[in-house]
C-alpha positions in Angstrom: 158.4 157.4 67.7 160.4 157.5 65.2 163.3 159.7 63.6 160.7 162.0 61.7 158.4 162.6 64.6 161.6 163.4 67.0 162.9 165.8 64.3 159.4 167.4 63.9 159.3 168.1 67.8 162.7 169.7 67.8 161.6 172.0 65.2 158.1 172.7 66.1 157.7 172.2 69.9 157.8 175.3 72.1 159.3 173.5 75.1 162.4 172.0 72.8 162.8 175.7 71.5 163.3 176.8 75.1 165.8 174.5 75.9 167.7 175.4 72.5 167.3 179.4 73.6 170.5 181.2 73.9 168.8 182.8 77.0 167.1 179.8 78.3 168.8 180.2 81.8 167.4 183.5 82.2 163.7 182.6 81.0 163.7 179.4 83.2 164.9 181.4 86.6 162.2 184.3 85.7 159.6 181.5 85.3 160.7 179.6 88.6 160.7 183.2 90.5 157.6 184.3 89.2 155.3 181.3 88.5 156.4 177.8 89.9 158.1 179.2 93.1 155.7 181.0 94.5 152.6 179.2 92.5 151.1 181.8 91.0 149.2 182.3 88.1 147.3 185.2 85.6 150.2 188.2 86.8 150.1 191.6 85.1 152.6 193.1 83.1 154.0 195.3 85.6 154.4 192.8 88.4 156.1 190.4 85.8 158.4 193.4 85.2 159.2 194.5 89.0 160.2 190.4 89.0 162.2 190.3 86.1 164.1 193.5 87.3 165.1 191.7 90.3 166.3 188.8 88.4 168.5 190.9 86.2 169.6 193.1 88.8 171.1 190.1 90.8 172.4 188.7 87.3 174.2 192.3 86.5 175.7 192.7 89.5 177.6 189.6 89.5 178.3 189.7 85.6 178.2 193.4 84.8 176.2 196.3 83.8 176.1 194.6 80.1 174.8 191.2 81.0 171.3 191.3 79.0 171.2 194.7 78.0 167.6 194.5 76.5 164.8 196.4 78.1 162.7 194.2 80.6 159.6 194.5 78.8 161.3 193.2 75.4 162.4 190.0 77.0 158.4 189.5 78.1 157.1 190.3 74.4 159.8 187.9 73.1 159.0 185.1 75.4 155.1 185.2 74.5 155.5 185.7 70.5 154.2 183.2 68.6 157.2 182.0 67.7 158.2 181.0 71.1 154.6 180.3 72.9 156.7 180.0 76.6 154.2 182.8 77.7 150.5 182.9 77.0 149.6 186.9 76.9 145.9 187.8 77.0 143.6 190.7 78.5 141.0 190.3 81.4 137.8 191.9 80.9 137.8 195.0 82.4 141.2 195.7 82.2 143.6 197.6 80.1 146.9 195.9 81.3 148.0 192.4 79.5 148.4 189.5 81.6 150.8 186.6 81.6 150.7 183.0 82.6 153.0 180.1 81.6 152.1 178.0 78.9 152.2 173.8 79.7 155.3 173.3 77.2 157.3 175.7 79.4 156.2 174.6 82.4 157.2 170.8 81.6 160.6 172.1 80.5 160.7 173.8 84.2 160.1 170.4 86.0 162.4 168.4 83.7 165.5 170.6 84.6 164.7 170.7 88.4 164.9 167.3 87.9 168.2 167.3 86.5 169.6 168.5 89.6 168.9 165.5 91.4 167.7 164.6 94.8 169.4 164.0 98.1 166.3 161.8 99.0 164.5 159.6 96.5 161.0 158.7 97.2 160.9 154.6 96.3 158.7 153.0 99.1 155.8 155.5 98.7 155.8 155.0 94.9 155.6 151.4 95.3 153.0 151.5 97.8 150.9 154.1 95.5 151.6 151.6 92.3 150.3 148.6 94.7 147.1 150.9 95.6 146.2 151.9 92.2 146.6 148.4 90.9 144.3 147.0 93.6 141.4 149.3 92.9 142.0 148.9 89.5 141.5 145.0 89.6 138.8 144.9 92.7 136.5 147.9 91.1 136.7 145.9 87.7 135.8 142.7 89.1 132.2 141.8 87.9 132.1 138.3 89.9 130.3 139.1 93.8 131.8 136.0 95.0 135.1 137.5 94.1 134.5 141.2 95.7 132.8 139.7 98.6 136.1 137.4 99.6 138.2 140.5 98.6 136.0 142.7 101.4 136.1 140.0 103.6 140.0 139.9 103.6 140.1 143.5 104.0 137.7 142.8 107.3 140.0 140.2 108.7 142.9 142.5 108.1 141.3 145.6 109.8 140.3 143.0 112.8 143.7 142.0 113.4 145.3 145.8 113.2 142.5 146.7 115.7 143.1 144.0 118.0 147.2 144.5 118.1 146.7 148.3 119.0 144.4 146.8 121.9 147.3 144.9 122.8 149.7 148.2 122.7 151.7 147.0 119.7 150.9 150.5 117.7 153.0 150.8 114.5 154.2 154.2 113.8 156.1 155.6 110.8 159.4 155.6 110.6 161.4 159.2 109.7 162.3 158.2 106.5 159.0 156.6 105.7 157.3 159.7 106.6 159.8 161.8 104.5 159.3 159.4 101.3 155.5 160.0 101.3 155.7 163.7 101.9 158.0 163.7 98.8 155.5 161.6 97.0 152.9 163.9 97.9 154.5 167.2 97.0 155.2 165.7 93.9 152.0 164.7 92.7 150.6 168.1 93.7 153.0 169.8 91.5 152.3 167.5 88.6 148.4 167.9 89.4 149.0 171.9 89.1 151.0 171.2 85.6 148.0 169.0 84.2 145.6 171.9 84.8 147.6 174.1 82.4 147.5 171.5 79.8 143.9 171.0 80.5 143.2 174.9 80.0 145.5 175.1 76.8 143.4 172.0 75.2 140.0 174.2 76.0 141.8 177.1 74.8 142.6 175.2 71.3 139.1 174.1 71.1 138.0 177.9 71.2 140.1 179.2 68.7 138.9 176.2 66.4 135.3 177.1 67.0 136.5 180.8 66.2 138.0 179.8 62.8 135.3 177.5 61.8 132.4 180.5 62.5 134.3 183.0 60.8 135.0 180.9 57.7 131.8 178.9 57.6 129.5 179.0 54.5 126.9 176.5 55.2 123.6 177.1 57.0 123.4 178.2 60.7 121.8 175.2 61.8 125.0 172.5 60.2 127.4 175.3 62.2 125.8 174.6 65.3 125.4 171.1 65.0 129.1 170.8 64.3 130.1 173.2 67.7 128.0 171.2 69.7 129.6 167.8 68.7 133.0 169.5 69.1 131.9 170.6 72.9 130.3 167.1 73.5 133.5 165.5 72.2 135.6 167.4 74.6 133.2 166.9 77.7 133.1 163.1 77.0 136.7 162.7 76.4 138.7 160.7 78.9 140.5 164.1 79.9 137.0 165.7 80.1 135.4 163.4 82.2 138.4 162.9 84.6 138.9 167.0 84.9 135.0 167.0 85.7 135.2 164.3 88.4 137.9 166.1 90.2 135.8 169.5 90.1 133.0 167.3 91.9 135.4 165.9 94.4 136.7 169.5 95.1 133.6 170.8 95.2 132.3 168.4 97.8 132.0 170.1 101.3 132.2 166.7 103.2 135.5 165.9 100.7 137.0 169.2 101.0 136.7 169.1 105.0 138.1 165.5 105.4 141.2 166.8 103.0 142.1 169.8 105.1 141.7 167.7 108.4 143.9 164.8 106.7 146.2 168.0 105.8 146.8 169.9 108.7 147.4 166.5 110.8 150.3 166.1 108.5 151.9 169.2 109.4 151.6 168.2 113.4 153.7 164.6 112.6 156.8 164.7 114.6 159.1 163.0 112.0 158.3 165.9 109.4 158.9 168.8 112.0 162.1 169.9 110.5 160.9 169.5 106.8 160.6 173.3 104.8 157.5 172.0 102.6 154.9 171.3 105.5 153.6 174.6 104.6 153.1 173.7 101.2 151.7 170.7 102.0 148.9 172.6 104.5 148.1 174.9 101.7 147.5 172.1 98.7 143.9 172.2 98.5 144.5 176.2 98.5 146.7 176.2 95.2 144.3 173.8 93.3 141.0 175.8 93.7 142.3 178.9 92.0 143.9 176.9 88.8 140.4 174.7 88.7 138.2 177.8 88.9 140.5 179.2 85.9 140.2 176.3 83.8 136.0 176.2 84.3 136.6 179.9 83.7 138.2 178.9 80.4 135.1 176.8 79.4 132.6 179.5 80.6 134.3 182.0 78.3 134.5 179.7 75.4 130.4 179.2 75.9 130.1 183.2 75.9 132.4 183.4 72.7 130.5 181.3 70.8 127.2 182.5 71.6 128.7 186.0 71.0 130.4 185.4 67.7 127.1 183.7 66.2 125.2 186.6 67.4 127.3 188.7 65.3 126.4 186.5 62.6 122.7 186.5 62.5 123.3 190.3 62.8 125.4 190.4 59.7 122.9 188.3 58.0 119.9 190.4 59.3 122.0 193.1 58.0 122.3 192.3 54.5 118.2 191.6 54.1 117.7 194.9 55.4 120.3 196.3 52.6 118.4 194.2 49.8 115.0 195.6 51.1 116.3 199.0 50.8 117.6 199.0 47.2 114.5 197.0 46.2 112.8 200.2 47.4 115.6 202.8 46.4 115.3 201.6 42.5 111.4 201.3 43.1 111.1 204.9 43.8 113.7 206.2 41.3 111.6 204.3 38.6 108.3 206.1 40.1 108.9 209.2 38.0 110.0 207.8 34.8 109.0 204.1 34.3 110.9 202.0 31.7 109.2 201.8 28.5 108.0 198.1 27.7 107.4 195.3 30.2 109.1 196.4 33.5 108.0 193.4 35.9 105.6 190.4 35.2 103.4 189.8 38.4 101.2 186.8 38.4 97.4 188.2 38.8 95.1 186.7 41.5 92.7 184.5 40.0 89.4 183.4 41.5 88.1 179.7 41.0 84.8 180.0 39.1 82.4 177.3 39.4 79.6 176.9 37.2 75.9 176.4 38.7 75.2 173.3 36.1 78.7 171.8 37.8 77.1 171.7 41.0 75.3 168.2 41.9 71.5 168.1 41.9 69.7 167.7 45.3 69.2 164.3 46.9 66.4 164.0 49.5 67.4 161.7 52.3 65.8 158.4 52.4 63.5 157.4 55.5 64.5 154.4 57.3 61.8 152.2 58.7 62.7 151.0 62.3 60.4 148.2 63.5 60.1 149.0 67.4 57.2 146.4 68.1 58.5 144.2 71.1 57.1 140.7 71.3 57.1 139.3 74.5 58.8 135.9 75.2 56.9 132.7 76.6 59.4 132.4 79.3 56.7 130.0 81.6 58.9 126.9 81.4 62.3 128.5 82.4 63.6 127.9 85.7 64.3 131.4 87.2 67.0 129.7 90.2 69.6 129.3 87.6 70.1 133.0 87.8 71.4 132.9 91.3 73.4 130.0 90.6 76.8 132.0 90.2 80.0 131.5 91.8 83.5 133.4 92.3 87.0 132.2 91.9 88.9 132.9 94.6 92.3 134.0 92.9 94.1 134.2 96.3 93.4 130.4 96.8 94.5 129.7 93.0 97.8 131.5 94.1 98.1 129.8 97.4 97.4 126.3 95.5 100.6 127.2 93.3 102.7 128.5 96.4 102.1 125.6 97.9 103.1 123.0 95.0 106.6 125.5 94.3 107.4 125.2 98.4 108.5 121.6 97.2 109.7 122.1 93.6 111.6 125.3 91.8 108.7 124.7 89.0 105.5 123.0 88.2 103.3 123.4 85.3 99.4 123.6 85.7 98.9 119.9 85.4 100.8 119.6 88.5 99.1 122.1 90.6 95.5 120.5 89.6 96.7 117.2 90.3 97.8 118.2 93.8 94.5 120.6 94.3 91.7 119.0 91.7 89.5 121.5 90.0 86.6 122.4 91.5 85.0 125.0 89.5 85.8 123.9 86.2 86.3 125.9 83.5 86.0 129.3 85.4 89.2 128.1 87.3 91.1 127.1 84.5 90.4 130.9 83.5 91.5 132.2 86.6 95.0 130.1 86.3 95.6 131.9 83.1 95.1 135.1 84.2 97.5 134.4 87.2 100.2 133.7 84.7 99.5 136.3 82.4 99.6 139.0 85.3 102.8 137.3 87.0 106.3 137.6 85.6 106.8 134.5 87.4 104.9 132.3 85.0 105.2 131.7 81.2 102.7 129.9 78.8 104.1 128.0 76.1 102.1 127.5 73.2 104.2 124.7 71.5 102.9 122.1 74.0 99.5 121.2 75.4 98.7 119.7 78.6 95.1 117.8 79.7 93.4 118.9 82.6 89.8 116.9 83.7 87.5 117.9 86.7 84.2 116.1 87.9 80.8 117.7 88.0 78.4 117.6 90.5 76.3 114.9 88.9 79.1 112.6 88.6 80.4 113.5 85.1 83.9 114.2 84.3 84.7 116.8 81.9 88.3 117.5 79.9 90.0 120.2 78.9 93.1 120.5 76.4 95.2 123.8 77.1 98.1 125.3 76.4 101.2 124.5 78.7 101.9 126.8 82.0 104.8 126.5 83.8 105.1 128.4 87.0 108.3 129.3 88.7 109.5 130.2 92.1 109.5 133.9 92.5 113.0 135.5 93.2 
């Protein structure tokens, strides 16, 4: 980032304006008490006024009644105004009271201010362990060489076997208190960051919603082009990295098996003796209960986006139909107005209906059909000298036998040509057997026919004569 980008953020970013505001301590204190502290979202106006009244009462009790003299509701309206955008003000369907929620920018400021306070215990070992775990998963799951992946799995299995043997020998290593506290702090920090990410994802979906509404309201083209543009925007956000990772998290969270495993792990974590005196154990046990409302609200925003687009498109179709009806009514009114006093001259020109006229002499003359003479005389052939035994001298080529010949040759070599097969198993049925080999080659995926090269085959007839044939080369390979 350069100077101009940073200056633009200083002038326009909602989080930066919150840090520069005069009543920023009051706003941040209230946001923590109402939203991030109890981990709540979507609070009604009266509930927020009650929380802010409690905060203001404590401040005025210490600093005097003149501290923050404005009415409570004005602070909420000011923080939710377009110039601030620290709170999002909206209406829930079926409820007249406005609701409020933190914006992603305001939550980022809260996390940053909380980190400024410093920590008595800084998690370092768990962060390094997380880095190694993520890095290993990145490298191992991206490896395409099967030998490398098998070697890594073998190494992991050897490590597991060694660890199991140490446990059988009574050498059980338990995580120390500082290590357990380190991992617990890392776990709670990741959970808070995840909840903060949900607000940002939801805000991006709302930006898409607003963009689509503006596009529909100002669209001048055809409705088909508008639908194509809207669906393209939906596809872009669904196929983006953020959309795919959010959908993956939703699928993971909705799996009954994985949710049961997560709940079991959280319950077992609360029973660790080294963490018995930690105040954040209750928050750890309810991590999944905090995620579900946040994810469901984000999914509800996506559903609301689809419903809003359908409603706006229905309104647009209604307006188009209304305009068509207005034009029809204006034509009917104009027609009735001119019925009693039609204008002089030509009022309207309409193409008269016409009939295609075909004169009788334009039609072709009748042409009788010609009779075809069929000679159905059958002459009896003189077959007295024909040997009828030739009709019974038929034979069958056994394809299984041919395939067995090929398999026998391939048992000693990776591949072989048809000439190699016939050299080992001579042709006994002549040309018909060669055709059988060709049929096997065309029907299997472990044989290829090379038309660029030829091969010579020969076989011997029953009378001792030799026949030869030149055919395209066939190469048989050992099936995988």
